[in-house]
C-alpha positions in Angstrom: -0.2 0.3 -0.4 1.5 3.6 -0.4 1.4 6.0 2.2 -0.2 9.1 2.0 3.4 10.9 1.6 4.4 8.8 -1.0 1.1 9.4 -2.5 0.9 13.2 -2.4 4.6 13.1 -3.5 3.4 10.5 -7.0 0.6 13.3 -7.4 2.5 16.2 -7.2 5.4 15.4 -9.6 2.6 15.6 -12.0 1.5 18.5 -10.9 3.9 21.0 -12.6 2.5 22.6 -15.6 2.9 21.2 -19.1 3.8 23.9 -21.5 2.7 23.3 -25.1 4.5 24.2 -27.9 6.6 26.8 -26.1 9.5 27.8 -28.5 12.4 30.7 -28.2 11.3 31.4 -31.7 7.3 32.2 -30.2 5.6 35.0 -32.4 5.8 38.0 -31.1 1.7 38.4 -31.5 1.0 34.7 -29.4 -1.1 34.8 -26.8 -0.9 32.1 -24.0 -3.6 31.1 -22.1 -3.7 28.7 -19.2 -6.1 25.5 -18.2 -6.4 24.7 -14.6 -8.1 20.9 -13.5 -7.9 19.1 -10.2 -7.1 15.6 -12.1 -3.8 13.6 -12.3 -1.2 14.4 -15.4 -1.2 12.1 -18.3 2.3 11.5 -20.5 2.9 9.0 -23.2 2.5 6.3 -21.3 -1.2 7.1 -20.4 -2.9 8.7 -17.3 -6.0 10.5 -16.9 -7.7 10.8 -19.8 -9.2 13.9 -18.7 -6.0 15.8 -19.1 -5.2 14.0 -22.6 -8.3 16.4 -23.4 -7.3 19.0 -22.2 -3.6 18.5 -24.1 -4.7 17.3 -27.6 -7.3 20.6 -27.2 -4.2 22.8 -26.2 -2.0 21.0 -29.6 -4.6 21.4 -32.1 -5.7 24.6 -31.4 -2.4 25.9 -31.3 -1.2 23.8 -34.7 -4.5 25.7 -36.3 -3.6 28.8 -35.3 -0.1 28.5 -36.2 1.2 29.2 -32.8 -0.8 32.4 -32.5 -2.4 30.5 -29.4 -0.6 28.4 -26.8 -1.2 26.8 -23.8 -0.6 25.8 -20.5 -1.6 23.4 -18.7 -1.6 23.0 -14.7 -3.3 19.4 -13.4 -3.7 18.4 -9.8 -5.1 22.3 -9.1 -1.5 22.9 -9.1 -2.5 26.5 -10.4 -5.2 27.1 -7.7 -7.3 25.1 -5.2 -10.4 23.3 -7.5 -13.4 24.9 -6.3 -11.9 28.2 -6.6 -11.6 27.8 -10.1 -15.2 29.0 -11.5 -14.8 31.7 -10.1 -11.9 32.4 -11.6 -13.5 31.6 -14.6 -15.8 34.2 -14.3 -13.8 37.1 -13.1 -11.3 36.5 -16.1 -8.4 35.6 -13.7 -8.5 31.7 -15.0 -8.4 31.1 -18.8 -9.9 27.3 -18.6 -10.8 24.3 -16.6 -12.1 21.1 -17.2 -14.4 21.1 -14.3 -17.7 19.2 -13.2 -20.3 21.7 -13.7 -22.1 20.7 -10.1 -19.5 22.4 -8.2 -20.4 25.6 -9.5 -24.3 24.4 -7.7 -24.3 26.7 -5.0 -24.2 29.7 -6.8 -26.2 28.6 -9.6 -28.7 25.8 -8.3 -29.9 24.6 -11.9 -26.2 23.3 -12.5 -27.1 20.7 -9.7 -29.0 18.7 -12.1 -25.9 17.5 -13.9 -24.9 15.5 -10.9 -28.1 14.4 -9.5 -28.6 10.9 -8.9 -30.3 8.6 -11.4 -31.9 11.5 -13.7 -29.2 10.5 -16.4 -28.7 6.8 -16.5 -26.3 6.2 -19.8 -24.4 8.4 -22.3 -26.3 8.4 -24.9 -29.3 10.2 -22.4 -26.6 12.8 -21.2 -25.2 13.8 -25.2 -28.6 14.2 -25.7 -29.1 16.8 -23.8 -26.7 19.3 -25.5 -29.3 20.1 -28.7 -32.3 19.2 -26.4 -33.8 22.5 -24.5 -32.1 22.0 -21.0 -28.4 21.8 -22.7 -29.1 25.5 -24.6 -30.7 26.8 -21.1 -27.9 25.5 -19.5 -25.1 26.8 -21.7 -27.3 30.8 -21.4 -27.1 30.2 -17.9 -22.9 30.0 -17.8 -22.7 31.9 -20.2 -24.7 34.8 -18.6 -22.2 34.1 -15.5 -19.6 34.8 -17.5 -18.4 30.9 -18.5 -18.5 29.7 -22.1 -18.9 25.5 -22.4 -16.9 24.4 -25.0 -16.7 20.4 -24.5 -19.6 18.0 -23.5 -18.4 15.5 -21.7 -19.8 12.9 -19.3 -18.5 10.5 -17.0 -20.5 7.5 -15.1 -18.7 6.2 -12.2 -18.9 3.8 -8.9 -18.4 3.3 -5.1 -15.6 2.3 -4.2 -15.6 1.0 -0.1 -12.9 0.0 2.5 -15.4 -2.4 3.5 -17.8 -4.3 1.8 -19.5 -2.8 -1.5 -22.5 -0.9 -1.4 -24.6 -2.1 -4.1 -28.4 -1.4 -2.5 -29.5 2.2 -0.7 -30.0 -0.8 2.4 -25.9 -1.1 2.4 -25.2 2.5 2.9 -26.9 3.0 6.4 -24.3 3.6 8.9 -21.4 4.6 6.7 -19.8 8.1 6.0 -19.7 8.6 2.2 -18.3 11.2 0.4 -21.0 12.0 -2.6 -19.8 14.5 -4.8 -22.3 17.0 -4.8 -25.5 18.4 -2.8 -27.7 15.8 -4.3 -26.1 13.0 -4.1 -25.1 13.4 -0.7 -28.8 13.9 -0.1 -29.4 10.7 -1.6 -27.1 9.1 0.5 -28.5 11.0 3.7 -32.2 9.3 2.9 -30.3 6.2 3.0 -28.8 5.9 6.7 -25.6 7.0 5.5 -23.3 10.3 6.8 -21.9 12.4 4.1 -18.7 14.3 3.8 -18.0 16.7 1.3 -14.2 17.2 -0.6 -13.3 17.7 -4.4 -12.1 13.9 -5.9 -8.2 14.8 -5.7 -8.3 14.9 -1.8 -10.6 11.6 -1.5 -7.4 9.8 -1.2 -6.2 11.0 2.0 -9.6 11.0 3.9 -10.4 7.4 3.0 -6.5 6.8 4.1 -7.4 8.2 7.8 -10.6 6.8 8.1 -12.5 10.1 7.2 -14.7 8.6 5.1 -15.5 4.8 4.6 -16.3 4.8 0.9 -16.8 7.6 -2.0 -18.6 7.7 -5.1 -16.9 9.4 -8.2 -16.1 8.6 -11.7 -14.7 5.9 -12.8 -11.6 7.6 -14.2 -11.2 9.3 -10.7 -11.4 5.4 -8.9 -8.4 4.7 -11.1 -6.5 8.1 -11.0 -6.7 8.5 -7.5 -5.3 4.6 -6.7 -8.3 4.2 -4.0 -8.0 0.7 -5.1 -5.0 0.8 -3.0 -7.5 1.3 0.1 -10.4 -0.4 -1.0 -11.7 -3.7 -0.1 -15.0 -3.3 -2.2 -16.2 -1.2 -5.3 -19.5 -1.1 -7.2 -18.4 -0.7 -10.5 -21.5 0.6 -13.3 -21.4 -2.1 -15.3 -23.4 -0.5 -18.6 -25.7 1.1 -15.6 -25.6 3.4 -12.4 -26.4 6.5 -10.6 -23.7 7.7 -11.4 -23.1 10.3 -14.1 -21.6 13.8 -14.0 -21.0 16.2 -16.5 -16.8 17.4 -16.6 -16.9 20.0 -19.6 -13.9 21.7 -20.8 -15.0 25.4 -19.8 -13.5 29.2 -20.5 -13.5 32.7 -19.4 -15.9 34.2 -21.7 -14.7 37.4 -21.0 -11.4 36.4 -22.6 -13.2 33.8 -24.9 -14.8 37.6 -25.8 -11.1 39.1 -26.1 -10.0 36.9 -29.0 -10.4 37.8 -32.9 -13.6 35.8 -34.5 -11.2 33.3 -36.4 -9.8 32.0 -33.1 -13.6 32.0 -31.1 -14.5 30.0 -33.8 -11.8 27.7 -34.2 -12.0 26.9 -30.5 -15.6 26.2 -30.2 -14.8 24.0 -33.3 -11.8 22.2 -31.5 -14.0 21.9 -28.3 -17.0 20.2 -30.2 -14.3 17.8 -32.3 -13.1 16.5 -29.2 -16.4 15.4 -27.7 -16.0 11.8 -28.9 -12.6 11.3 -27.8 -14.2 12.4 -24.4 -17.0 9.8 -24.5 -14.4 6.8 -25.7 -12.2 7.6 -22.6 -15.1 7.3 -20.1 -16.1 4.5 -21.4 -13.0 2.6 -21.9 -12.2 3.3 -18.0 -15.7 2.4 -17.2 -14.6 -1.5 -18.5 -11.1 -1.3 -16.7 -12.7 -0.5 -13.6 -13.5 -3.5 -12.4 -10.4 -5.3 -13.5 -8.3 -2.7 -11.5 -10.2 -3.0 -8.2 -10.2 -7.1 -8.7 -6.5 -7.1 -9.5 -5.8 -5.2 -6.1 -7.4 -7.8 -4.2 -10.8 -5.9 -4.2 -14.6 -7.5 -4.6 -16.0 -6.2 -7.3 -20.2 -6.2 -8.0 -21.9 -4.6 -10.8 -25.1 -2.6 -10.2 -28.1 -4.5 -11.8 -31.5 -3.0 -12.9 -32.5 -4.0 -9.4 -30.4 -1.9 -7.5 -30.7 1.1 -9.7 -34.2 1.0 -9.0 -34.1 1.2 -5.5 -31.5 4.5 -5.7 -34.0 6.0 -8.1 -36.6 5.3 -5.3 -34.5 7.0 -2.8 -33.0 9.8 -4.8 -36.8 10.8 -5.9 -38.0 11.2 -2.7 -34.8 13.2 -1.4 -32.8 14.4 -3.8 -35.4 14.9 -6.7 -37.6 16.6 -4.5 -35.8 18.7 -2.7 -34.4 20.1 -5.8 -37.6 20.3 -7.9 -39.2 22.6 -4.7 -36.2 24.9 -4.6 -37.6 27.2 -7.1 -39.7 26.8 -10.7 -37.0 26.9 -12.2 -35.1 24.3 -10.8 -38.2 22.4 -11.0 -38.4 23.1 -14.6 -35.0 22.4 -15.2 -36.2 18.5 -13.4 -39.0 18.6 -15.8 -36.3 19.2 -18.9 -33.8 16.4 -17.8 -36.7 13.8 -17.5 -37.9 14.6 -20.8 -34.6 15.1 -22.8 
């Protein structure tokens, strides 16, 4: 088992910015943009595919702009703390971030629908949102707050546990679980668990110290943050899950608006072109997840339809009901989500 100091050192080694394409002969009119995210870095031998999404975006934009746009990439929240990134985007203090939109749900309650348990239960359903009324309205809300959505990307996930796998709601009773959003926490509380709120890059130390018994997070984070080192049980998606979260590539609208039209068009085109790569990466990690944990000795169980229906019933009476009751607009967003 890797100890906490070693783990933090390993992640820290990936935290230095990746400077894409900067050379001594850089153009005088070059604009360098910074991309920050909370996830581990990646390299030629693999690594977190969300970091690879950022790198592919940077490389393609630089190539097509003929070096007019370049990028520095800061993984593992090495530029700024995770929860601070959305506010920095709004203010133009950060250029881009690959960021779970639910983290901004405290300020924009409608965004909590992007991590509402058991509302989205397949990738196909999630990606339909983009052109559906809910996707258009969500994009408009973000832009009104000063943030532009460049790349839609959904992730499924599961639950890693220091004990037995948490499959059915009854399995959560008496445990302390990291849900990942206000609504996920409400569902787990309704199932009899206590909850703790933290970004995914802080789960490892919390599980290691016993501050939490289990954590729900994306398949990629379950792998990238090495939670199999601490887990005896895993509930994997298995093609169905109550866990789907939107983690798009976002850009400060003030920075975007400051660029010439041809560069704006380039950024939006490359962002959209990366969506299939993001989907492939998410699905690949869903499949790889069970193997990683089984190899580490964990008991792996895939969620079946009976268990998913039980979680949906708990979510409907807790998180869904609370969300719909917060305002007429959140109720409308839930309705749009169910219809998408």
